[in-house]
C-alpha positions as CSV (number, residue, x, y, z in Angstrom):
1,M,0.2,0.4,-0.1
2,R,1.4,3.8,-1.0
3,L,-0.1,7.2,-0.7
4,D,-1.5,9.5,-3.1
5,H,1.6,11.2,-3.2
6,E,4.1,8.2,-3.8
7,K,2.2,6.8,-6.9
8,L,3.5,10.5,-8.5
9,D,6.6,10.2,-10.9
10,V,7.4,13.6,-10.4
11,Y,7.6,12.6,-6.2
12,Q,9.5,9.3,-6.9
13,L,12.0,11.6,-9.1
14,E,11.8,14.2,-6.9
15,L,13.2,11.1,-4.0
16,Q,16.4,10.7,-6.1
17,F,17.2,14.2,-6.8
18,V,17.1,14.3,-3.0
19,S,19.4,11.6,-2.8
20,W,21.8,13.1,-5.6
21,A,22.4,16.1,-3.8
22,T,23.2,14.4,-0.4
23,A,25.4,12.4,-1.3
24,L,27.0,15.5,-3.7
25,L,26.4,17.5,-0.5
26,D,28.4,14.7,1.7
27,E,31.4,14.7,-1.0
28,V,31.5,18.3,-1.1
29,R,31.6,18.3,3.0
30,R,35.0,16.7,3.1
31,A,36.6,17.7,0.4
32,E,35.8,21.4,0.9
33,E,37.8,23.5,3.7
34,R,36.2,26.6,2.8
35,Q,33.4,27.7,3.9
36,V,30.7,26.3,2.1
37,R,28.3,25.6,4.7
38,E,25.1,27.9,3.8
39,V,25.1,27.0,0.2
40,C,25.3,23.4,1.2
41,D,22.2,24.0,3.4
42,H,20.4,25.9,1.7
43,L,20.6,23.1,-1.5
44,D,19.8,20.3,1.1
45,R,16.6,22.4,2.5
46,A,15.7,23.4,-1.3
47,S,15.6,19.9,-2.2
48,L,13.8,18.6,1.0
49,S,11.3,21.5,0.1
50,V,10.5,20.3,-3.1
51,L,9.8,16.9,-1.4
52,F,7.3,17.9,0.7
53,N,5.8,21.0,-1.2
54,T,4.7,17.7,-3.2
55,A,3.4,15.3,-1.1
56,E,1.3,17.8,1.1
57,G,-0.1,19.5,-2.1
58,N,-1.4,16.2,-3.6
59,G,-2.9,16.1,-0.2
60,K,-5.3,18.9,-0.4
61,R,-8.6,18.3,-2.1
62,R,-8.9,22.5,-2.9
63,R,-7.6,22.7,-6.4
64,N,-6.7,26.4,-5.4
65,T,-4.9,24.7,-2.4
66,R,-3.0,22.0,-5.0
67,G,-2.0,24.3,-7.3
68,K,-0.4,26.5,-4.4
69,F,2.0,23.7,-3.3
70,F,2.9,22.1,-6.0
71,D,3.8,25.8,-7.5
72,D,5.9,26.2,-4.3
73,A,7.5,22.8,-5.3
74,R,8.1,24.3,-8.8
75,G,9.7,27.4,-6.6
76,S,11.8,25.2,-4.3
77,A,13.5,23.0,-7.3
78,T,14.2,25.9,-8.8
79,E,16.3,27.6,-6.1
80,C,18.1,24.3,-6.0
81,A,19.2,24.6,-9.7
82,A,20.5,28.0,-7.9
83,R,22.5,26.7,-5.5
84,L,24.0,24.1,-8.2
85,D,25.1,27.2,-10.3
86,A,26.4,28.6,-7.1
87,L,28.6,26.1,-6.4
88,V,30.2,26.0,-9.4
89,A,30.4,29.8,-9.5
90,K,32.1,29.3,-6.3
91,A,34.6,26.6,-8.1
92,I,33.7,24.0,-5.6
93,C,32.2,21.7,-8.2
94,T,32.6,21.0,-11.7
95,H,29.5,21.6,-14.2
96,E,30.0,18.3,-15.1
97,R,29.7,17.2,-11.5
98,V,26.4,19.2,-11.3
99,Q,25.3,18.4,-14.7
100,D,23.2,15.4,-13.6
101,G,21.6,16.7,-10.9
102,K,20.5,19.8,-13.1
103,Q,18.9,17.5,-15.5
104,M,16.3,15.9,-12.7
105,L,15.5,19.7,-12.1
106,V,14.3,20.4,-15.5
107,R,12.3,17.5,-15.3
108,I,10.8,17.9,-12.2
109,V,9.9,21.9,-12.8
110,S,8.5,20.6,-16.3
111,M,6.6,17.9,-14.2
112,L,5.8,20.3,-11.5
113,S,4.7,23.0,-14.2
114,K,2.1,20.9,-15.5
115,L,0.7,19.7,-12.2
116,V,0.2,24.0,-11.2
117,Q,-1.4,24.8,-14.6
118,L,-3.9,21.4,-14.3
119,F,-4.7,22.8,-11.0
120,S,-4.2,26.5,-11.3
121,S,-7.6,29.1,-10.7
122,A,-7.0,29.8,-14.0
123,N,-8.2,26.1,-15.2
124,G,-11.3,25.7,-12.8
125,V,-14.6,26.3,-14.3
126,R,-16.2,29.6,-15.3
127,E,-19.3,31.5,-16.3
128,D,-19.2,34.2,-18.5
129,S,-19.6,37.5,-17.1
130,E,-23.3,39.1,-18.2
131,D,-24.5,42.4,-18.3
132,Y,-28.1,41.9,-15.9
133,R,-30.3,44.9,-16.6
134,I,-33.2,45.5,-14.6
135,E,-35.6,46.7,-16.7
136,D,-39.0,48.6,-14.9
137,E,-42.0,49.5,-17.3
138,D,-41.8,53.0,-14.8
139,D,-38.3,53.6,-15.8
140,D,-37.4,56.1,-13.0
141,E,-36.3,59.6,-14.2
142,D,-33.3,59.8,-11.1
143,G,-31.4,56.4,-12.7
144,D,-32.0,54.4,-9.8
145,D,-32.4,51.8,-12.6
146,Q,-29.2,52.5,-13.9
147,Q,-26.7,52.3,-10.8
148,V,-28.7,48.7,-10.1
149,T,-27.6,47.6,-13.4
150,D,-24.3,49.2,-12.8
151,M,-23.5,47.7,-9.8
152,L,-24.2,44.0,-11.1
153,S,-22.2,43.9,-13.6
154,G,-19.6,45.5,-11.9
155,S,-18.8,49.0,-14.5
156,E,-18.2,52.3,-13.0
157,R,-19.2,55.4,-14.4
């Protein structure tokens, strides 16, 4: 038996990324004498944030809430990519060493983007806006009927 989030391909890929990142961080922490703790800590937290937001979002019932968590996970995944870039920029890792992680992140961001699109409010069911008119046979001379029509249709004067 598995929980629903464990059935998601993106969640399984995120688990792979967490394992990959953990091995990279262990390697960096052992080999480097320079201060890299901040970048490593941020990468570790962001990789877990991707995983946790995906799991929590998939457990939510409301579409918009699910979309928000998937969007947060996507943001954390792009943060991971930036942290890998920082390791390269600081000459702590080579571009080749982080390439596998970056490829996983591209796939993760792509999958999360599709989930965000699926669960965003823009894709929800909506009614077309309509102008509602209140017509009275004894049309008011002071324009009260027009004011009510304007309020109902959302227009302003």
